[in-house]
SETOR-61495 format. One record per residue (C-alpha): x, y negated, z; residue number from 1; chain. Coordinates in steps of 0.02 Angstrom, whole numbers, plus 50000, padded with zeros to 5 digits. Layout:
SITE      x      y      z    i  ch
SITE      X      Y      Z  NUM   A
...
end
This chain:
SITE      x      y      z    i  ch
SITE  51551  49322  49662    1   A
SITE  51491  49483  49740    2   A
SITE  51301  49488  49757    3   A
SITE  51210  49618  49861    4   A
SITE  51021  49640  49858    5   A
SITE  50931  49725  50003    6   A
SITE  50751  49784  50017    7   A
SITE  50652  49772  50180    8   A
SITE  50632  49907  50311    9   A
SITE  50447  49949  50303   10   A
SITE  50333  50095  50259   11   A
SITE  50355  50218  50117   12   A
SITE  50233  50145  49991   13   A
SITE  50375  50077  49885   14   A
SITE  50443  50253  49871   15   A
SITE  50287  50289  49767   16   A
SITE  50289  50121  49677   17   A
SITE  50470  50100  49627   18   A
SITE  50576  50224  49531   19   A
SITE  50730  50153  49618   20   A
SITE  50672  50208  49790   21   A
SITE  50650  50382  49860   22   A
SITE  50652  50494  50014   23   A
SITE  50791  50622  49997   24   A
SITE  50924  50662  50127   25   A
SITE  51021  50763  49999   26   A
SITE  51064  50608  49897   27   A
SITE  51211  50500  49942   28   A
SITE  51137  50329  49981   29   A
SITE  51269  50214  49909   30   A
SITE  51263  50035  49850   31   A
SITE  51222  50047  49665   32   A
SITE  51204  49906  49538   33   A
SITE  51225  49779  49679   34   A
SITE  51073  49853  49768   35   A
SITE  51074  49931  49943   36   A
SITE  50915  50032  49966   37   A
SITE  50907  50028  50156   38   A
SITE  50724  50080  50166   39   A
SITE  50755  50241  50070   40   A
SITE  50906  50271  50181   41   A
SITE  50803  50247  50339   42   A
SITE  50663  50365  50287   43   A
SITE  50783  50493  50213   44   A
SITE  50875  50502  50379   45   A
SITE  50712  50507  50475   46   A
SITE  50635  50646  50369   47   A
SITE  50793  50750  50356   48   A
SITE  50761  50930  50405   49   A
SITE  50884  50921  50549   50   A
SITE  50801  50767  50623   51   A
SITE  50624  50838  50605   52   A
SITE  50679  51000  50688   53   A
SITE  50751  50898  50832   54   A
SITE  50586  50804  50850   55   A
SITE  50486  50966  50855   56   A
SITE  50606  51042  50981   57   A
SITE  50582  50894  51097   58   A
SITE  50395  50899  51069   59   A
SITE  50392  51080  51127   60   A
SITE  50474  51026  51290   61   A
SITE  50388  50860  51324   62   A
SITE  50216  50870  51244   63   A
SITE  50153  51039  51304   64   A
SITE  50007  50955  51393   65   A
SITE  49964  50834  51253   66   A
SITE  49779  50842  51209   67   A
SITE  49800  50794  51026   68   A
SITE  49743  50939  50912   69   A
SITE  49880  50892  50789   70   A
SITE  50018  50898  50919   71   A
SITE  49954  51063  50989   72   A
SITE  49945  51143  50818   73   A
SITE  50123  51088  50772   74   A
SITE  50196  51149  50937   75   A
SITE  50106  51316  50917   76   A
SITE  50173  51347  50742   77   A
SITE  50329  51239  50710   78   A
SITE  50401  51350  50572   79   A
SITE  50241  51334  50471   80   A
SITE  50239  51147  50497   81   A
SITE  50419  51132  50437   82   A
SITE  50367  51221  50278   83   A
SITE  50221  51103  50249   84   A
SITE  50328  50949  50283   85   A
SITE  50461  51005  50156   86   A
SITE  50323  51027  50027   87   A
SITE  50253  50857  50076   88   A
SITE  50413  50769  50026   89   A
SITE  50392  50835  49850   90   A
SITE  50242  50719  49827   91   A
SITE  50364  50582  49777   92   A
SITE  50424  50682  49627   93   A
SITE  50266  50735  49537   94   A
SITE  50086  50678  49507   95   A
SITE  49957  50757  49621   96   A
SITE  49770  50745  49656   97   A
SITE  49697  50636  49792   98   A
SITE  49678  50783  49911   99   A
SITE  49856  50842  49881  100   A
SITE  49921  50667  49912  101   A
SITE  49823  50651  50074  102   A
SITE  49885  50819  50138  103   A
SITE  50066  50768  50110  104   A
SITE  50048  50593  50184  105   A
SITE  49955  50655  50338  106   A
SITE  50091  50784  50368  107   A
SITE  50225  50648  50364  108   A
SITE  50118  50536  50475  109   A
SITE  50106  50675  50605  110   A
SITE  50296  50675  50618  111   A
SITE  50292  50486  50648  112   A
SITE  50151  50511  50775  113   A
SITE  50251  50640  50875  114   A
SITE  50410  50535  50863  115   A
SITE  50317  50384  50931  116   A
SITE  50257  50485  51081  117   A
SITE  50432  50550  51118  118   A
SITE  50549  50408  51071  119   A
SITE  50484  50240  51014  120   A
SITE  50337  50190  51124  121   A
SITE  50281  50049  51136  122   A
SITE  50334  50032  50954  123   A
SITE  50223  50136  50842  124   A
SITE  50305  50209  50687  125   A
SITE  50192  50238  50535  126   A
SITE  50222  50283  50354  127   A
SITE  50111  50134  50309  128   A
SITE  50211  49995  50392  129   A
SITE  50366  50071  50471  130   A
SITE  50382  50008  50650  131   A
SITE  50231  49899  50689  132   A
SITE  50283  49735  50768  133   A
SITE  50233  49552  50766  134   A
SITE  50320  49460  50624  135   A
SITE  50230  49294  50612  136   A
SITE  50351  49186  50712  137   A
SITE  50528  49155  50650  138   A
SITE  50579  49093  50823  139   A
SITE  50521  49253  50907  140   A
SITE  50607  49359  50774  141   A
SITE  50768  49260  50793  142   A
SITE  50767  49272  50983  143   A
SITE  50723  49457  50992  144   A
SITE  50803  49537  50839  145   A
SITE  50966  49588  50927  146   A
SITE  50883  49649  51088  147   A
SITE  50874  49841  51089  148   A
SITE  50710  49845  51185  149   A
SITE  50630  49724  51060  150   A
SITE  50697  49790  50895  151   A
SITE  50666  49976  50862  152   A
SITE  50769  49966  50701  153   A
SITE  50925  49899  50787  154   A
SITE  51021  50061  50814  155   A
SITE  50992  50113  50633  156   A
SITE  51047  49941  50572  157   A
SITE  51207  49941  50674  158   A
SITE  51253  50120  50628  159   A
SITE  51198  50139  50446  160   A
SITE  51174  49966  50371  161   A
SITE  51298  49838  50437  162   A
SITE  51458  49942  50406  163   A
SITE  51413  49966  50222  164   A
SITE  51375  49782  50198  165   A
SITE  51539  49731  50281  166   A
SITE  51633  49856  50173  167   A
SITE  51549  49789  50015  168   A
SITE  51593  49612  50072  169   A
SITE  51460  49513  49975  170   A
SITE  51472  49326  49947  171   A
SITE  51283  49318  49923  172   A
SITE  51160  49428  50018  173   A
SITE  50983  49433  49948  174   A
SITE  50835  49498  50049  175   A
SITE  50674  49542  49957  176   A
SITE  50508  49567  50044  177   A
SITE  50422  49484  50189  178   A
SITE  50546  49439  50328  179   A
SITE  50533  49550  50482  180   A
SITE  50634  49592  50637  181   A
SITE  50749  49707  50537  182   A
SITE  50795  49578  50405  183   A
SITE  50823  49446  50541  184   A
SITE  50939  49564  50634  185   A
SITE  51042  49603  50479  186   A
SITE  51053  49419  50430  187   A
SITE  51102  49365  50605  188   A
SITE  51237  49498  50625  189   A
SITE  51311  49461  50454  190   A
SITE  51314  49274  50494  191   A
SITE  51407  49312  50655  192   A
SITE  51533  49425  50570  193   A
SITE  51551  49333  50403  194   A
SITE  51488  49156  50423  195   A
SITE  51522  49108  50241  196   A
SITE  51403  49238  50170  197   A
SITE  51262  49146  50082  198   A
SITE  51097  49228  50133  199   A
SITE  50941  49215  50024  200   A
SITE  50760  49264  50055  201   A
SITE  50684  49300  49884  202   A
SITE  50504  49296  49827  203   A
SITE  50437  49469  49787  204   A
SITE  50288  49548  49700  205   A
SITE  50143  49556  49822  206   A
SITE  49958  49515  49815  207   A
SITE  49959  49475  50000  208   A
SITE  50118  49380  50040  209   A
SITE  50211  49236  49962  210   A
SITE  50337  49107  50022  211   A
SITE  50252  48980  49909  212   A
SITE  50098  48980  50020  213   A
SITE  50200  48918  50168  214   A
SITE  50336  48817  50081  215   A
SITE  50288  48655  50169  216   A
SITE  50299  48742  50338  217   A
SITE  50466  48820  50290  218   A
SITE  50532  48643  50266  219   A
SITE  50524  48623  50456  220   A
SITE  50569  48801  50504  221   A
SITE  50737  48775  50590  222   A
SITE  50734  48949  50668  223   A
SITE  50721  49031  50497  224   A
SITE  50860  48927  50421  225   A
SITE  50977  48958  50567  226   A
SITE  51019  49126  50485  227   A
SITE  50951  49107  50307  228   A
SITE  51025  48980  50188  229   A
SITE  50896  48981  50050  230   A
SITE  50722  49037  49998  231   A
SITE  50688  49072  49814  232   A
SITE  50510  49031  49761  233   A
SITE  50524  49061  49574  234   A
SITE  50613  49166  49444  235   A
SITE  50720  49286  49548  236   A
SITE  50867  49328  49433  237   A
SITE  50890  49160  49346  238   A
SITE  50886  49064  49509  239   A
SITE  51018  49175  49589  240   A
SITE  51131  49145  49439  241   A
SITE  51113  48957  49460  242   A
SITE  51148  48969  49647  243   A
SITE  51302  49074  49609  244   A
SITE  51365  48942  49486  245   A
SITE  51343  48805  49617  246   A
SITE  51437  48905  49749  247   A
SITE  51578  48946  49628  248   A
SITE  51600  48761  49595  249   A
SITE  51595  48727  49782  250   A
SITE  51462  48595  49756  251   A
SITE  51300  48625  49852  252   A
SITE  51235  48458  49786  253   A
SITE  51197  48555  49626  254   A
SITE  51059  48646  49721  255   A
SITE  50956  48488  49696  256   A
SITE  50940  48533  49512  257   A
SITE  50886  48714  49539  258   A
SITE  50696  48724  49529  259   A
SITE  50592  48821  49654  260   A
SITE  50708  48839  49805  261   A
SITE  50708  48787  49987  262   A
SITE  50883  48772  50059  263   A
SITE  50982  48713  50209  264   A
SITE  51171  48698  50192  265   A
SITE  51215  48538  50284  266   A
SITE  51270  48622  50445  267   A
SITE  51088  48674  50466  268   A
SITE  51035  48495  50498  269   A
SITE  50915  48463  50354  270   A
SITE  50802  48573  50246  271   A
SITE  50771  48527  50064  272   A
SITE  50635  48582  49941  273   A
SITE  50666  48564  49754  274   A
SITE  50531  48539  49623  275   A
SITE  50445  48700  49578  276   A
SITE  50449  48672  49391  277   A
SITE  50374  48784  49259  278   A
SITE  50494  48928  49230  279   A
SITE  50528  48996  49057  280   A
SITE  50485  49174  49010  281   A
SITE  50614  49308  49045  282   A
SITE  50751  49311  48914  283   A
SITE  50771  49499  48917  284   A
SITE  50646  49632  48964  285   A
SITE  50723  49756  49085  286   A
SITE  50683  49929  49018  287   A
SITE  50688  50066  49151  288   A
SITE  50829  50191  49144  289   A
SITE  50703  50334  49152  290   A
SITE  50542  50347  49054  291   A
SITE  50458  50464  49178  292   A
SITE  50315  50401  49284  293   A
SITE  50221  50236  49269  294   A
SITE  50304  50070  49231  295   A
SITE  50240  49922  49334  296   A
SITE  50252  49754  49247  297   A
SITE  50170  49588  49206  298   A
SITE  50136  49552  49024  299   A
SITE  50100  49370  49069  300   A
SITE  50226  49332  49208  301   A
SITE  50183  49147  49220  302   A
SITE  49994  49163  49219  303   A
SITE  49879  49161  49369  304   A
SITE  49700  49226  49372  305   A
SITE  49604  49137  49234  306   A
SITE  49452  49108  49347  307   A
SITE  49553  49031  49489  308   A
SITE  49400  48979  49589  309   A
SITE  49367  49116  49718  310   A
SITE  49365  49036  49891  311   A
SITE  49451  49182  49980  312   A
SITE  49595  49209  49860  313   A
SITE  49770  49144  49893  314   A
SITE  49858  49239  49754  315   A
SITE  49855  49095  49631  316   A
SITE  49951  48983  49751  317   A
SITE  50104  49088  49705  318   A
SITE  50106  49006  49533  319   A
SITE  50170  48831  49500  320   A
SITE  50083  48795  49335  321   A
SITE  49908  48724  49333  322   A
SITE  49855  48781  49160  323   A
SITE  49848  48956  49089  324   A
SITE  49930  48971  48919  325   A
SITE  49923  49155  48877  326   A
SITE  50077  49200  48775  327   A
SITE  50021  49346  48668  328   A
SITE  50185  49349  48572  329   A
SITE  50282  49389  48730  330   A
SITE  50155  49520  48784  331   A
SITE  50150  49610  48616  332   A
SITE  50339  49604  48599  333   A
SITE  50353  49680  48772  334   A
SITE  50233  49822  48731  335   A
SITE  50327  49858  48570  336   A
SITE  50494  49868  48662  337   A
SITE  50419  49984  48792  338   A
SITE  50352  50097  48656  339   A
SITE  50521  50101  48568  340   A
SITE  50604  50152  48731  341   A
SITE  50484  50295  48762  342   A
SITE  50376  50220  48900  343   A
SITE  50211  50316  48902  344   A
SITE  50117  50236  49048  345   A
SITE  50109  50057  49111  346   A
SITE  50020  49979  49259  347   A
SITE  49989  49794  49225  348   A
SITE  50013  49685  49378  349   A
SITE  49937  49528  49302  350   A
SITE  49809  49450  49419  351   A
SITE  49666  49451  49292  352   A
SITE  49680  49452  49103  353   A
SITE  49538  49363  49010  354   A
SITE  49420  49468  48903  355   A
SITE  49475  49396  48736  356   A
SITE  49660  49417  48775  357   A
SITE  49629  49595  48835  358   A
SITE  49537  49636  48675  359   A
SITE  49678  49565  48568  360   A
SITE  49805  49670  48664  361   A
SITE  49703  49827  48633  362   A
SITE  49686  49789  48448  363   A
SITE  49873  49757  48434  364   A
SITE  49912  49925  48516  365   A
SITE  49794  50011  48395  366   A
SITE  49862  49921  48242  367   A
SITE  50041  49971  48285  368   A
SITE  49988  50149  48330  369   A
SITE  50072  50134  48500  370   A
SITE  50040  50287  48607  371   A
SITE  50031  50222  48785  372   A
SITE  49913  50244  48933  373   A
SITE  49880  50090  49038  374   A
SITE  49789  50004  49181  375   A
SITE  49731  49824  49193  376   A
SITE  49647  49705  49315  377   A
SITE  49513  49582  49261  378   A
SITE  49344  49507  49307  379   A
SITE  49166  49563  49276  380   A
SITE  49104  49478  49117  381   A
SITE  48948  49515  49010  382   A
SITE  49056  49558  48857  383   A
SITE  49114  49720  48939  384   A
SITE  48944  49805  48919  385   A
SITE  48971  49817  48731  386   A
SITE  49003  50001  48691  387   A
SITE  49108  49958  48538  388   A
SITE  49225  49857  48651  389   A
SITE  49242  50002  48773  390   A
SITE  49287  50117  48628  391   A
SITE  49424  49999  48567  392   A
SITE  49495  49991  48743  393   A
SITE  49490  50182  48760  394   A
SITE  49569  50209  48589  395   A
SITE  49710  50089  48636  396   A
SITE  49751  50196  48788  397   A
SITE  49661  50103  48928  398   A
SITE  49622  50234  49060  399   A
SITE  49595  50133  49219  400   A
SITE  49522  49959  49244  401   A
SITE  49501  49864  49407  402   A
SITE  49367  49732  49432  403   A
SITE  49362  49614  49581  404   A
SITE  49180  49651  49622  405   A
SITE  49190  49586  49804  406   A
SITE  49007  49596  49860  407   A
SITE  48831  49650  49813  408   A
SITE  48755  49505  49911  409   A
SITE  48708  49358  49800  410   A
SITE  48724  49236  49946  411   A
SITE  48900  49295  49987  412   A
SITE  48950  49292  49803  413   A
SITE  48893  49111  49800  414   A
SITE  48993  49070  49958  415   A
SITE  49145  49154  49879  416   A
SITE  49120  49053  49718  417   A
SITE  49138  49218  49626  418   A
SITE  49052  49173  49462  419   A
SITE  48944  49041  49376  420   A
SITE  48778  49130  49404  421   A
SITE  48744  49121  49218  422   A
SITE  48711  49309  49211  423   A
SITE  48645  49445  49325  424   A
SITE  48808  49495  49411  425   A
SITE  48750  49657  49491  426   A
SITE  48659  49716  49335  427   A
SITE  48810  49678  49222  428   A
SITE  48926  49764  49346  429   A
SITE  48828  49927  49337  430   A
SITE  48805  49918  49148  431   A
SITE  48992  49893  49130  432   A
SITE  49028  50050  49231  433   A
SITE  48897  50147  49131  434   A
SITE  48973  50090  48966  435   A
SITE  49151  50134  49018  436   A
SITE  49091  50301  49090  437   A
SITE  49035  50355  48917  438   A
SITE  49212  50326  48852  439   A
SITE  49296  50411  49001  440   A
SITE  49381  50254  49067  441   A
SITE  49397  50251  49256  442   A
SITE  49321  50094  49333  443   A
SITE  49371  50033  49506  444   A
SITE  49284  49898  49608  445   A
SITE  49380  49803  49742  446   A
SITE  49267  49732  49878  447   A
SITE  49279  49624  50035  448   A
SITE  49178  49632  50195  449   A
SITE  49182  49517  50345  450   A
SITE  49176  49355  50244  451   A
SITE  49129  49204  50353  452   A
SITE  48942  49202  50394  453   A
SITE  48916  49374  50315  454   A
SITE  48784  49472  50410  455   A
SITE  48776  49658  50447  456   A
SITE  48628  49669  50327  457   A
SITE  48733  49593  50187  458   A
SITE  48876  49714  50222  459   A
SITE  48749  49856  50215  460   A
SITE  48688  49788  50047  461   A
SITE  48864  49806  49976  462   A
SITE  48887  49978  50057  463   A
SITE  48724  50043  49983  464   A
SITE  48767  49980  49810  465   A
SITE  48940  50062  49814  466   A
SITE  48868  50226  49875  467   A
SITE  48737  50221  49738  468   A
SITE  48870  50188  49606  469   A
SITE  48982  50325  49673  470   A
SITE  48842  50454  49660  471   A
SITE  48786  50395  49487  472   A
SITE  48952  50382  49396  473   A
SITE  49090  50512  49407  474   A
SITE  49227  50395  49344  475   A
SITE  49187  50258  49470  476   A
SITE  49288  50220  49625  477   A
SITE  49304  50078  49749  478   A
SITE  49398  50013  49898  479   A
SITE  49344  49900  50042  480   A
SITE  49455  49762  50109  481   A
SITE  49425  49668  50271  482   A
SITE  49426  49480  50251  483   A
SITE  49582  49386  50305  484   A
SITE  49593  49198  50300  485   A
SITE  49737  49163  50181  486   A
SITE  49834  49002  50206  487   A
SITE  49849  48986  50017  488   A
SITE  49662  48997  49984  489   A
SITE  49535  48862  49945  490   A
SITE  49438  48921  50097  491   A
SITE  49583  48869  50209  492   A
SITE  49578  48694  50138  493   A
SITE  49390  48679  50167  494   A
SITE  49366  48796  50315  495   A
SITE  49252  48678  50413  496   A
SITE  49123  48684  50273  497   A
SITE  49126  48874  50259  498   A
SITE  49045  48921  50423  499   A
SITE  49208  48933  50519  500   A
SITE  49208  48845  50687  501   A
SITE  49384  48886  50744  502   A
SITE  49550  48909  50652  503   A
SITE  49721  48932  50730  504   A
SITE  49900  48982  50696  505   A
SITE  49961  49133  50798  506   A
SITE  50119  49036  50843  507   A
SITE  50190  48861  50831  508   A
SITE  50154  48811  50649  509   A
SITE  50332  48755  50612  510   A
SITE  50392  48934  50643  511   A
SITE  50248  49021  50553  512   A
SITE  50305  49156  50430  513   A
SITE  50142  49246  50394  514   A
SITE  50004  49204  50269  515   A
SITE  49850  49247  50374  516   A
SITE  49771  49139  50508  517   A
SITE  49660  49170  50659  518   A
SITE  49478  49115  50641  519   A
SITE  49302  49144  50704  520   A
SITE  49128  49095  50655  521   A
SITE  48980  49058  50769  522   A
SITE  48861  49128  50637  523   A
SITE  48956  49289  50604  524   A
SITE  48876  49448  50671  525   A
SITE  49037  49550  50664  526   A
SITE  49206  49549  50748  527   A
SITE  49364  49617  50665  528   A
SITE  49357  49784  50756  529   A
SITE  49177  49811  50702  530   A
SITE  49220  49760  50524  531   A
SITE  49363  49885  50517  532   A
SITE  49247  50022  50580  533   A
SITE  49122  49976  50444  534   A
SITE  49263  49977  50317  535   A
SITE  49305  50158  50359  536   A
SITE  49122  50207  50358  537   A
SITE  49093  50134  50184  538   A
SITE  49251  50215  50117  539   A
SITE  49191  50386  50179  540   A
SITE  49060  50414  50045  541   A
SITE  49191  50440  49909  542   A
SITE  49304  50547  50019  543   A
SITE  49187  50688  50068  544   A
SITE  49337  50804  50085  545   A
SITE  49424  50691  50213  546   A
SITE  49454  50784  50378  547   A
SITE  49394  50715  50544  548   A
SITE  49527  50646  50661  549   A
SITE  49650  50599  50523  550   A
SITE  49791  50484  50578  551   A
SITE  49791  50400  50407  552   A
SITE  49637  50291  50388  553   A
SITE  49540  50301  50225  554   A
SITE  49584  50123  50180  555   A
SITE  49769  50159  50211  556   A
SITE  49756  50316  50105  557   A
SITE  49679  50219  49962  558   A
SITE  49824  50097  49968  559   A
SITE  49946  50242  49947  560   A
SITE  49840  50314  49806  561   A
SITE  49842  50148  49715  562   A
SITE  50030  50130  49739  563   A
SITE  50059  50306  49673  564   A
SITE  49979  50264  49503  565   A
SITE  49930  50448  49491  566   A
SITE  49757  50401  49425  567   A
SITE  49840  50375  49255  568   A
SITE  49874  50562  49253  569   A
SITE  49706  50631  49310  570   A
SITE  49533  50552  49314  571   A
SITE  49452  50678  49429  572   A
SITE  49477  50715  49613  573   A
SITE  49492  50901  49635  574   A
SITE  49390  50968  49780  575   A
SITE  49434  51120  49882  576   A
SITE  49351  51273  49806  577   A
SITE  49219  51360  49910  578   A
SITE  49256  51547  49912  579   A
SITE  49121  51599  50036  580   A
SITE  49041  51761  49982  581   A
SITE  49204  51850  49945  582   A
SITE  49203  52005  50056  583   A
SITE  49387  52005  50101  584   A
SITE  49446  51846  50186  585   A
SITE  49611  51813  50269  586   A
SITE  49674  51660  50360  587   A
SITE  49788  51548  50259  588   A
SITE  49972  51556  50309  589   A
SITE  49954  51373  50362  590   A
SITE  49827  51407  50500  591   A
SITE  49881  51376  50680  592   A
SITE  49780  51452  50824  593   A
SITE  49805  51392  51002  594   A
SITE  49715  51396  51168  595   A
SITE  49656  51230  51239  596   A
SITE  49589  51293  51407  597   A
SITE  49505  51447  51478  598   A
SITE  49351  51426  51369  599   A
SITE  49407  51338  51210  600   A
SITE  49523  51370  51064  601   A
SITE  49591  51265  50922  602   A
SITE  49602  51322  50742  603   A
SITE  49704  51198  50639  604   A
SITE  49748  51203  50454  605   A
SITE  49924  51129  50444  606   A
SITE  49906  51111  50255  607   A
SITE  49747  51007  50235  608   A
SITE  49728  50950  50418  609   A
SITE  49552  51010  50448  610   A
SITE  49527  51084  50621  611   A
SITE  49392  51166  50727  612   A
SITE  49377  51174  50915  613   A
SITE  49266  51313  50983  614   A
SITE  49237  51445  51113  615   A
SITE  49213  51633  51111  616   A
SITE  49154  51644  50930  617   A
SITE  49311  51559  50865  618   A
SITE  49417  51674  50972  619   A
SITE  49327  51827  50906  620   A
SITE  49351  51772  50725  621   A
SITE  49537  51748  50757  622   A
SITE  49552  51916  50845  623   A
SITE  49467  52002  50699  624   A
SITE  49592  51922  50580  625   A
SITE  49741  51974  50685  626   A
SITE  49675  52153  50698  627   A
SITE  49643  52164  50510  628   A
SITE  49456  52178  50537  629   A
SITE  49345  52106  50400  630   A
SITE  49282  51933  50448  631   A
SITE  49110  51978  50381  632   A
SITE  49092  52116  50510  633   A
SITE  49102  51986  50649  634   A
SITE  48927  51926  50604  635   A
SITE  48859  52102  50629  636   A
SITE  48885  52082  50817  637   A
SITE  48756  51943  50828  638   A
SITE  48571  51920  50794  639   A
SITE  48447  51780  50764  640   A
SITE  48499  51598  50780  641   A
SITE  48667  51646  50857  642   A
SITE  48708  51747  50701  643   A
SITE  48663  51596  50596  644   A
SITE  48784  51491  50702  645   A
SITE  48924  51617  50670  646   A
SITE  48889  51622  50484  647   A
SITE  48884  51431  50478  648   A
SITE  49053  51423  50564  649   A
SITE  49129  51549  50442  650   A
SITE  49058  51449  50296  651   A
SITE  49135  51290  50365  652   A
SITE  49305  51374  50386  653   A
SITE  49294  51441  50209  654   A
SITE  49240  51275  50137  655   A
SITE  49385  51184  50220  656   A
SITE  49519  51303  50160  657   A
SITE  49554  51412  50313  658   A
SITE  49530  51573  50214  659   A
SITE  49615  51634  50057  660   A
end
């Protein structure tokens, strides 16, 4: 049988995460190895030079009066912007620093921003999510997916996706990723054109979404199963093989014996769920065809987080087994195979590996003299403050470790059920960072704000601790997540005892496709908007170079940085050099100068996206540059405090990369 796998239409994070995906309009986007990479196709068409030039041409005609500094700067200097955007696309091909990555991503986001203004409003297009739309109700998605004014992806799907699927003529069509309006449209069209095509929604790797969390709701989701035939909850490849065997024999009764699926084949009248039995380990490790970059994998594919008690976490509900039996033989065999095949960097996706297992892995790597750099996720434990342990981990190649720190408030940690309180959590956390700092291992803390009943003072307590750590330890980093109530979490099961006074589904529960629910708390001092503002504020202390007015939020940028895995190449964030004091300064080729009104001008750096709005002084500086007059001589025209203002402005422009 012909099987075709399709990825979701979404943002471009996967282009940094997966070696199979890319943004390149020069490549021929064909179906390869039974995989149709429709997301790479979408973004490659969108970011083609011809299409971007068309967008800028329309912007020049339609957005002349737009007040956005970014739009004005691009319209003023489109040739320069084209150059920066072409360079930005190269970020997917080589490791870069945090600043370089931001510059490239912001450039691409500006194109989406302008396109939204010209073409796609009210649908906002972003590099983070693709087209932003509601995707929590299967009934709404089913009813709207083929309506042009409801589905911004529809024209692309009809022109570039459906013809290739029809030509390939698959018997089984497999969708990975969270279902959205694009996947519903493709499934519905294919069902109309080829009703016998068996359509599967497959579980995928994600910390934030899983079909398993809503499997009982899916058992009543008639709208979903009007176009999909099956949902796979377990081992992706083995389950598809078993489904294929049943279809070849023409006996759908055999589905009953396939573990971990939800299916509906009886003329869409009844939905069945099979037992989600323990799956065996993978028979064969899939070694990547290229050894460049960072390999993402789980060394313990059946194991959930060993703590498995945090109230907020729904990740462990993805796993069917109740006990954790850490199979070191499989993990060490995997590492050995990777080494033999030339893999040099690996990013472990395991939820949290226990201290003793982690130490045994490191000792195995050392004993076999395996040269590999790696990242791991785990929990804060007192054993990590031992300097001899940190040295073993460093010598084994560990370069980046993520701890789920969550909060600096003892009360909130208790509400989260984060640890046993048999040690001083905050003290051990700092000592761990200090110990790893001496070895050069990068330590990252993941945190959450907005937890039910959390006060502004408790959020400030976490913010102050993170800022302190960031200033004290050069190899320390962190990110801040806003709390979402996960349907797979223990908190959901006991929400009435957690300070939550209202909980609701955003649609009729039987059609619910999301994992996050609506809630509020009478004792909470913060709403979601305020929490998100606080999130950005806390993130700011480690991104001192971040320009004001960026389209890409700091939390969104971190997500891209994490997906890129570039921290396994460089431990330091390179800051822009300050060249103030050099007598001869010239504007960078990437600087765009435009007039806002009779009294104000805009100076925008199309490379790093810093900009300045000013009056006569800014105009005089720009005139001096255009007339080949030394910038330093501009200050000679002023005296006193006004001269200090001019010098301060020149210093700021120099510090933010306007001069070379």
